N, C-alpha and C positions, 0 to 999 in steps of 0.2 A: 478492574476488567471492564471491560467497555460492554454497554447493554446495548447490542446491536438490535434485536427483537423483543418485542415485552409481549406478553399476554393478549390477545383484547380483550377487551373488560365486560363483566358481566353485565353492564346494562348497557350493550351495546345498543344504540339506537338508527341505526337507519344509513340513510347517505350522507348526514352531517357528518356524524362521527366518524363514516369511512371517510371522507377527504380528509379531516383532520389525521384520523390514520395515516395516510397514504403519503400526507406532506411530513408526518414525524417518520416516516421510515426513511423520504428521502432527503431529511436532515441526519439522517442515523447513519445510513448507506452511503457515504462520502470516499472519495480516494482520499487515501492516508498521504500524509506529507511526514518529511524527516520529525518536527515537532509535534504532529497532532495523529492518535489511531485515527484508523479509518478503515473503510472494506479494502483495498487494493492501493498498494505499494509498486510503485514503478519509477523504476530505475533510468538514468539516464541513457539514450541510445546509444550505443557506439558501433563503430565502423565492423566489418568482416578484417580478420588479421590478414594481411598479405604477409606476415614475418617469414623470411627465408635463413634467418639464422635461430639458433636460441636462444640470446640473448634478446632480438626482437620478439621473440613469442612471450616470452618473460614479460618484458615491458608492457605488451599487448595484454596480456593475465593481468597483471599486476592493474591496468587501467581500470578493467574489468571488475575489480577487487573492489576498488575506491568507487566505482559507480554504482557496486551496492553496498557498500556502506554508506555513502552521502545518505541512499534512499532509505536507507536503516532497515532496511531488509537482512542484512549482514551486521554484527555486533564489531568494534573493533576487538585485533588480537590483543589481549592481557599478556603483556610480557614480566 
């Protein structure tokens, strides 16, 4: 489990500690990648579908699913 937020230490000593705490939060609250955890995962942009047939819509939908899997938002299907 990723530790994004830690409690403020009991001996919190003012501005220097606040600056250090904020820097640690910036480091921990980063965007995620497929290989590392983070706060936000983003899938690759996909164009709007202009499908006129069911087969074309299936192709567009499968491309969307592939983008979600590549971003780590959705797992691959277990077969």
